[in-house]
N, C-alpha and C positions, 0 to 999 in steps of 0.2 A: 864360198863361206863368207857371209857378210860380218864384218867386225862391228861389234857394238861398243861405243865409247861407255866410260864410267859413268855411272847415274849423277845426274846434277842433283847437288842437295840444295833445297831452298834456304836462301839467305834472307835474312832481315835485318834491315838497317836498324841497329839499336842507338837511340838517341843517347846522349850523355845525361847520366842522372845527377851530375853534381850540382847541387844546389847553389843557385846565385843569390847573392843577398838582395833584397828587392830593393827598388829604388827608393822607397820610402825611408828604409835605413839611413841611405847616405844622405838623403835630403834633410831628414831630421837631425843627424849629427853636424852637418853644414849649419842649420839653423842654431843648434845649441853653441857650436864653436863660436859663431858670429856674436850670438847673443853674451856668451861668456867674455868675449873680448871687448864688447861694449859696456858691460857690467866693470871690468878691471878698469878700463880706462876712465870711467866715471868716478870709481873708488879711489884712484891715484890723485883726483882734484881735489878731494876732500881737505878741509883745514885741519890743524891739529886741535884734538878735542880739549886740551887746557886752554887754549886761546877761547874756545867757545863758552868755557864754564868759569873765566875769570871774574871772580866775584868782585874785585875792585874796580870793574867796568860797568856795574850794574847802577843804574840810577833812575830815578822817577822823571818820566817827561813831563815837561811844562804843560804841554797843550796837545790836542790831538792830532793837530797837523805835525808836530814834532814826533810824536809816535809813529805816524805814516811814514814819514821821512827815514826815522830809524829802521823801521820794517824794510823799506825798500834798500836800503844800503846795507843793511846786515844781510839781507837775502842775496844781494850781488857778491857778498863775499863767502857767505856760510851756506850757498845754494846746495851742495851736495851733502852737507851735513843735516841740513833741514829736510831734505828728502830721505835721509837714512832715519831721522827721527820719525817720521810718519810710517816708514816701512816697518821700523821695530814696532811702533804702536799697533801695527795692523798685524804683524806677525803674532805679538802677543795675545792679542784678541782671539786671532783665530786656534791659536794652540790651546788658550783656556777653554775654548768651545770646540772639542775634538769632532762632534758631529756636523757642526757647519764647515770645519777643515776639509772633512772625509767628502762632504756634498761637492764642495768647491773644486778639489782635487778630481773628483771622479767627472765633473762637467769639463774641467781642463783636458783631461785624459781622452775624454770622449770626443771632442773637438779634434785633437792632434791626431788621433789613431784612426777614428771613423771617418773624417773628412780631409783635413789638411794633408796629411801625409800617407794617405791611403792610396795604393797604387790604382791606376785606372782599369788594369785588367783583372783587379780582384773586387767585383762587386760586392757590396754589402748584403749580407743574407742572414735574416733573423728569422728563426721558427719557419724556415724552409721557403720564405719568401725574399726575392732579390728587389732590392731598394736602388733606383736610379740615383744620380748625384743630387738632383733637384729634391726628391722626396728626403734624401739623408740631411739636406741642408735644412729643410723646413722641420724635420723632426729635432735636430739640434737645438734650431733658434726656439722651438716652444719648449724644449726642456730647459733652456737658459732663461726663459722667461719664468718657468715655474720655480726654478732653483732660486732664482735672485729675488723675484718678488712676491713669491707665495710660500717663503720658507723664512727662516730666521737669517739666512745668509745676506740677505741684502740689507737689511736694518743693520746687522753686525759689522758690515764693511763700511755702511756710511756713518755709523758711529765712531768706529775707530779712525776714520779718515777725519772726522770733524775733532775728535780729541787731539790727534796729532797736529792738525792745523792750528787749533786753539793753543798748545804748547809752542809751535814756531812763532805766532803772532805774538804771545806773551814775551818770549825771550827777545824777539826782534824789537818790540817796543820797549823793553826795560834795559837792553843793552846798548851802552854807549858807544856809537861807531868811531868816535875821534881818533882811536889809536889804530884803526884799520887801515891798511894801505889799499885803497880802493883804486881800480883803473879807472880813469875817466873815461876812457873809449868804450866803456861797456856801458849799455843803458841800464839804468837802474830800475826800470819798469818792465823788464823783461817777465813773460807769464811764468807763473809759479812752477808750472809742469814742462817748461821748455826743455830743460835737461833730460827728463824722463822721455818726453816725446822724441827727442833727438836719438837717444838710445833704441826706443821702440821702434823709429823709423829706419835706423842702420839694420836692426835685426829683421824687419819686415821687408827690406830691400833685398837681403841675402836670400830670405826665404821665398820670394816670389819666383826666382828661375828655379828653384828646386821643387816647388809645387807644380809649376809649368811642366817640368818634366816629368812628373809622376802621373799628370793628366793627358800626356800625348800617348 
């Protein structure tokens, strides 16, 4: 009498269905964290606003060369405040034009979530068609050109920056810098956007490894 073993039940290996956070989320958070740190570090270097608006320190420059020298000295001292004035002017212009603000935010989020921090294992699919990274980059570039140059967004940004720049130059020309304690080691002819460029460079340097991780 032959003995038969128990029937062998088919066993299927069930993979863990726990959802893992995508790489893009951690990369985006790291980018925001470094950008926030750079912004806080820059804000901590601003001068007191009452010192910027001290009415007793305003006087008319005697010549154009003196006005230029004043602008250079005041910029070296009030650099962060001047950038904040331009930023406030730009923000006010965008808030007063909600449609342009929505277009600009939509363009920004398109770059962030469709290209910069999109994981490489999740291709972009629109209306059932899969787009490669090169095609996605081309679409975003064309979209950026359209939004900035063929709508009111570009003219709004340029006009707001020019207004802010005009306010900064007017303040720098009429604000006498004799009472300011300027550091002689710091060059007075530093580029106007050097501080902003430094913060952007730090944030971009933090984003490059994170973005590279999403593309591996």
